[in-house]
C-alpha positions in Angstrom: -6.0 -37.3 2.7 -3.1 -36.5 4.9 -1.3 -33.6 3.3 1.8 -31.6 3.9 1.6 -27.9 3.0 5.0 -26.2 2.8 4.9 -22.4 3.2 1.4 -22.7 4.7 1.8 -19.6 6.9 2.2 -17.4 3.8 -0.4 -15.6 1.7 -1.4 -18.2 -0.9 -0.4 -21.2 1.3 -2.5 -20.2 4.2 -5.6 -19.8 2.1 -5.1 -23.2 0.5 -4.4 -24.8 3.8 -7.6 -23.3 5.2 -9.6 -24.7 2.3 -8.0 -28.1 2.7 -9.0 -28.2 6.4 -12.5 -27.0 5.5 -12.9 -29.8 3.0 -11.9 -32.5 5.5 -8.3 -33.2 4.8 -5.7 -33.7 7.6 -3.2 -30.9 7.1 0.3 -30.4 8.4 1.8 -26.9 7.7 5.6 -26.5 7.6 6.9 -22.9 7.5 10.0 -21.3 8.9 8.2 -17.9 9.3 10.9 -16.0 7.5 8.1 -14.4 5.5 5.0 -16.1 6.9 3.0 -15.5 10.0 2.1 -18.1 12.7 -1.4 -16.6 13.1 -2.0 -17.4 9.4 -1.9 -21.1 10.0 -5.6 -22.2 9.9 -7.3 -23.7 12.9 -7.3 -27.5 12.7 -3.9 -27.8 11.0 -0.8 -29.0 12.7 2.0 -26.5 12.6 5.7 -27.3 12.4 8.0 -24.3 12.5 11.1 -25.3 10.5 12.8 -25.1 7.1 11.3 -27.8 5.0 14.8 -28.7 3.7 15.8 -29.6 7.2 12.8 -31.7 8.2 11.3 -33.2 5.0 13.2 -36.5 5.2 11.9 -37.2 8.8 8.5 -35.6 8.5 7.4 -37.5 5.4 7.9 -40.8 7.1 4.5 -40.2 8.6 2.3 -41.6 5.8 1.4 -38.6 3.7 -0.8 -38.8 0.7 0.5 -35.7 -0.9 2.4 -32.4 -0.7 1.4 -28.9 -1.7 4.7 -26.9 -2.1 4.4 -23.2 -1.6 7.6 -22.4 0.3 9.9 -20.2 -1.7 11.8 -17.0 -1.9 9.8 -14.7 -4.2 11.2 -11.2 -4.5 12.3 -10.5 -8.1 14.7 -7.7 -7.3 16.3 -9.6 -4.4 16.7 -12.6 -6.7 18.8 -10.6 -9.0 20.9 -9.0 -6.3 21.4 -12.3 -4.3 20.9 -15.2 -6.7 22.6 -17.7 -4.4 19.8 -17.2 -1.9 17.3 -18.2 -4.5 19.1 -21.1 -6.1 19.6 -22.6 -2.6 16.3 -21.6 -1.0 14.1 -22.6 -4.0 15.9 -25.2 -6.0 18.0 -27.1 -3.5 15.1 -27.1 -1.0 12.8 -28.5 -3.6 15.2 -31.2 -4.5 15.4 -32.3 -0.9 11.6 -32.3 -0.7 11.4 -34.4 -3.9 14.0 -36.8 -2.6 12.0 -37.2 0.7 8.8 -37.8 -1.3 10.6 -40.5 -3.4 12.1 -42.2 -0.4 8.9 -42.3 1.5 6.5 -43.2 -1.3 4.5 -39.9 -1.2 2.5 -40.2 -4.4 1.4 -36.7 -5.4 2.6 -33.1 -5.5 1.0 -29.8 -6.4 3.7 -27.1 -7.0 3.2 -23.3 -6.7 4.9 -22.1 -9.9 4.7 -18.7 -11.6 4.1 -16.9 -14.8 7.6 -15.5 -14.4 8.8 -18.7 -16.0 7.6 -17.3 -19.4 9.5 -14.0 -19.4 8.6 -11.7 -22.2 5.6 -13.2 -24.0 5.4 -13.5 -27.7 1.7 -13.9 -27.8 -1.2 -12.9 -25.6 -3.0 -14.7 -24.0 -0.1 -16.8 -22.8 -0.5 -20.6 -23.3 1.3 -23.3 -21.5 3.1 -24.1 -24.8 4.7 -20.6 -24.8 8.5 -20.5 -24.7 9.9 -20.4 -21.2 12.6 -17.7 -21.1 12.5 -16.1 -17.6 14.1 -12.7 -17.3 15.0 -12.9 -13.6 16.5 -15.4 -11.2 13.3 -16.0 -9.3 11.6 -17.1 -12.5 14.6 -19.2 -13.5 14.6 -21.1 -10.2 10.9 -21.8 -10.5 11.4 -23.1 -14.0 14.3 -25.3 -12.8 12.1 -26.8 -10.2 9.5 -27.6 -12.9 12.1 -29.4 -14.9 13.2 -31.4 -11.8 9.5 -32.3 -11.1 9.2 -33.7 -14.6 12.3 -35.9 -14.1 11.1 -37.2 -10.7 7.6 -37.9 -12.1 9.0 -39.9 -15.0 11.6 -41.8 -13.0 9.7 -42.4 -9.8 6.0 -42.3 -10.7 5.2 -39.2 -8.7 1.9 -37.6 -9.8 2.6 -33.9 -10.1 0.8 -30.7 -11.1 2.5 -27.2 -11.4 0.2 -24.2 -11.3 1.7 -21.1 -12.9 0.0 -18.1 -11.2 -0.5 -14.7 -12.7 -1.3 -11.7 -10.3 -2.9 -13.1 -7.2 -4.9 -10.6 -5.1 -7.9 -10.5 -2.7 -8.3 -12.2 0.7 -10.3 -15.0 2.3 -11.6 -14.0 5.7 -8.6 -13.6 8.1 -6.2 -14.9 5.4 -4.7 -12.2 3.2 -1.6 -10.5 1.8 0.8 -8.9 4.3 4.4 -9.1 3.2 7.1 -7.3 5.1 8.6 -6.2 1.8 5.6 -5.4 -0.4 6.0 -5.4 -4.2 2.5 -6.1 -5.5 0.4 -3.2 -6.8 -3.0 -3.7 -5.0 -1.6 -3.9 -1.4 0.7 -1.0 -2.1 -2.2 1.2 -3.3 -4.2 0.1 -0.3 -1.3 1.3 1.9 -2.0 4.8 0.6 -5.6 4.5 1.5 -4.5 3.4 5.0 -2.2 6.4 5.3 1.0 4.4 5.7 2.2 5.5 2.2 1.8 9.0 0.8 1.2 8.2 -2.8 1.5 5.6 -5.5 3.8 5.7 -8.4 2.7 4.2 -11.7 5.6 3.0 -13.8 5.1 4.1 -17.4 2.1 5.8 -19.1 3.2 5.3 -22.7 2.6 1.6 -23.2 0.7 0.4 -26.3 -2.4 -0.2 -24.2 -5.8 1.5 -24.1 -4.8 3.9 -21.3 -1.0 3.8 -21.7 -0.4 1.7 -18.5 0.6 -1.9 -18.1 -2.2 -4.5 -18.1 -2.2 -7.5 -15.8 -4.3 -10.6 -15.2 -5.6 -10.5 -11.6 -6.9 -13.7 -10.0 -8.7 -13.9 -6.6 -6.7 -15.9 -4.1 -9.8 -18.1 -3.2 -10.2 -19.0 -6.9 -6.5 -19.9 -6.9 -7.0 -22.1 -3.8 -9.9 -24.0 -5.5 -7.6 -24.7 -8.4 -5.1 -26.4 -6.0 -7.9 -28.7 -4.6 -8.9 -29.6 -8.2 -5.3 -30.2 -9.1 -4.8 -32.5 -6.1 -7.8 -34.6 -7.2 -6.6 -34.8 -10.8 -3.0 -35.9 -10.6 -1.9 -38.8 -12.7 0.9 -41.2 -11.6 4.1 -40.7 -13.6 2.9 -37.4 -15.2 3.8 -33.8 -14.6 1.0 -31.5 -15.7 1.5 -27.7 -16.0 -1.4 -25.2 -16.0 -1.7 -21.5 -16.1 -4.0 -19.8 -13.6 -5.5 -16.5 -14.6 -8.9 -15.1 -15.7 -8.0 -14.4 -19.3 -8.9 -10.7 -18.6 -6.5 -7.9 -18.0 -6.8 -4.7 -15.9 -4.6 -1.7 -16.4 -2.6 0.0 -13.6 -4.9 3.0 -14.0 -8.0 0.8 -13.6 -6.5 -0.8 -10.4 -5.8 2.6 -8.8 -9.3 4.0 -9.7 -11.0 0.9 -8.4 -9.1 1.2 -5.1 -10.3 4.8 -4.9 -13.9 3.6 -5.5 -13.7 0.9 -2.9 -11.9 2.8 -0.2 -13.3 6.3 -0.7 -9.8 7.6 -0.5 -8.4 10.0 -3.2 -5.1 7.9 -3.4 -2.7 10.4 -5.0 -0.8 8.9 -7.9 2.1 10.0 -10.1 3.8 8.6 -13.1 7.4 7.4 -13.1 9.5 6.1 -16.0 9.0 2.6 -17.2 10.8 -0.2 -15.3 13.1 -2.3 -17.4 11.6 -5.7 -18.3 7.9 -4.8 -17.7 5.9 -6.2 -20.6 2.9 -4.1 -21.7 0.4 -6.9 -21.3 0.5 -10.2 -19.3 -2.7 -12.2 -19.6 -3.1 -15.9 -19.2 -5.0 -18.5 -21.2 -6.5 -20.8 -18.5 -8.3 -23.0 -21.1 -6.3 -26.0 -20.2 -7.1 -25.7 -16.5 -10.8 -25.4 -17.4 -10.8 -28.4 -19.7 -8.6 -30.8 -17.7 -9.2 -29.7 -14.1 -12.8 -28.4 -14.4 -11.6 -25.1 -12.9 -13.4 -21.8 -13.6 -12.6 -18.6 -11.6 -15.8 -17.1 -10.1 -14.5 -13.9 -8.5 -13.2 -12.2 -11.7 -14.6 -8.7 -11.0 -11.8 -6.3 -10.0 -14.1 -4.5 -7.5 -14.8 -7.8 -5.7 -11.1 -8.6 -5.6 -10.1 -5.2 -4.2 -13.0 -5.1 -1.8 -11.9 -8.4 -0.2 -8.3 -7.2 -0.1 -9.3 -3.8 1.5 -11.6 -5.5 4.1 -8.6 -7.7 5.2 -6.1 -4.8 5.2 -8.4 -2.3 7.0 -9.5 -4.9 9.7 -5.9 -5.8 10.5 -4.9 -2.1 10.7 
């Protein structure tokens, strides 16, 4: 298939684009490089440096079979401080993309959504039927896009799948996580091992969990990419399917730090700070629906494997 990958120079987008190329698809990557990296565009893909909102209408005249939409603003704190940037950059941009797909008869869409659409969960593991009550602007914009996709699928016959990620980590060869503003635990801990950060702060040690620290569901980025390929092959015209992507297993912040110590051989000093407002004690996905309907099963669920791949990428780039 001929596929457009928006945000394909970013972390998850680049891994997915690489797997699409490797499996024989014709791939066009669009990225404005505001957070992505030109050298993360996989060999064999065509690269267009632009804001997808500006070029979607013209670009999609080229006979595309589908779109994988990763491009987004994604910093939770920034979304609360500058909501306009997120409503425009995420929602308005996505509406322009959907309009371009409609106008050019592009039949299928896979959308990069997030577990942030759920907010504070009532039950663990989290099912796709859980209430969606995002607690930040970032999650609210992603939920708004999901609603828009449902409307366009119903009205215009687009075949769409939204994939709601939990905590993505790891790397795939030369494709890995390198944000200018890093907010994710594993890469921050690995910065300590590299010597670019003196210590790691763990927020809260009095949660109702086995060791008092927050528990999160970590999914390897390559397993995540494989889910996108399966979603692309299992879209249904006029339907918008929504699936959680996680392993169904949680690891605590203490476990993450200790595993980073084991992998890197660095002592990684850690201290405890007060809880952050809005941090749930446990966030773990139920991915049963993705297993049953897409045939997806994550294979790299061991935390040591996930962190080893992330560390290899981080160390090699350093």
